N, C-alpha and C positions, 0 to 999 in steps of 0.2 A: 504494500500500500504506500502510495506517495502522499505526503501531507497536502491538505487542501490549500494551505498557504503557499507552499512551493509551487503547486500546479497553477494557482492564480498568478503568481509572479512571472510565469511564462505564458500567460494569456488564456488560461482555461476559464470557462464560464460555467456557472451552475444552471442546469435546466431541469425543470420539473415536468414529469410525465404522469398522466393519469393511468390507472389500472387498464390493462389491455391495449396499451399504446405500442405501436411498432417503432422500434429504434432504427433498425435497418433490416433489409430483406435479402433473400437469395438473389444473386446476380449483381448486387451493388458493389462498389469498391469501398474499401475501408479508408475513408478520408480523415478520420478523427480518432483520437484516443478517448476512451470512455472509462470512467471510474465511478462506481456506485457509492453514493454518500448515504442514502437511505433506500430501503425497499428490496425487492426481489425481481430478478430478470431471468427469463427462460431462454435458453438457446435450443433451437429445434430445426428440423428439416422435414420435408415430405418424402416418404419412401415411394417405391414403385406403386404401392397400393394407394397413394395419395393421402395417407393418414399422417397426421402430425406426430412426429417422434421427438420427444424431449430427450436431449442428451446431457444437459447440464443446467443446474440452477445456481445463479450467482447472487451473492449478498453484499452487504455493506463492506467496503474496503477492497472489493475485487474489481479487476478491470475486465472489460468485455472484449474478447477476441483479440488480445494483444498481438498474437502472431500475425494476424492479417494485415497489420499496419506495415509490415516489412516486405510484403509481396504485392505485386501488381497483378492480382488475379481476382476475379469476381468471387464474392463470398458464397459459400456453400450452405449457409444456414441463416435463419432469422433470429433476431433478438426482440423479444416481446416482454413488456412489463407484466408481472403477475400481481403486483400491488402498486399503489401510488409510489413513485420513485423520484429521488433527486439524484442527478448524475452530473459529474464534472465532465466537460467536453473540451478537448484541446485539439486544434488543427494538427494534422500530420506534420506540417512544416515546423510549428512551434514545438511539437513533441521531439522531433529530431534535433532541434536546437538545444532543448533541455538535456537530452541524454549525451550530447557532445560535451 
């Protein structure tokens, strides 16, 4: 977990999502770093039978699909809020600046 203060100092903003909000979906590119401040986020995909398959639940302090920020490939999963959530969001450009 990266402290909120540190994230803010590199340009992150806090965004609130209502329950059942889509953060990103299959096929999009990961353009931001996401860290959960409050709430629960579900990562899922649709199988061949087109049923939603949850493969991970993320909670406070966890980042969402960090590995995807390092590759230029479309995402293979969705991120959906299970509860009302507060999430810190930082652009990919600012994230790379921060880790340098």
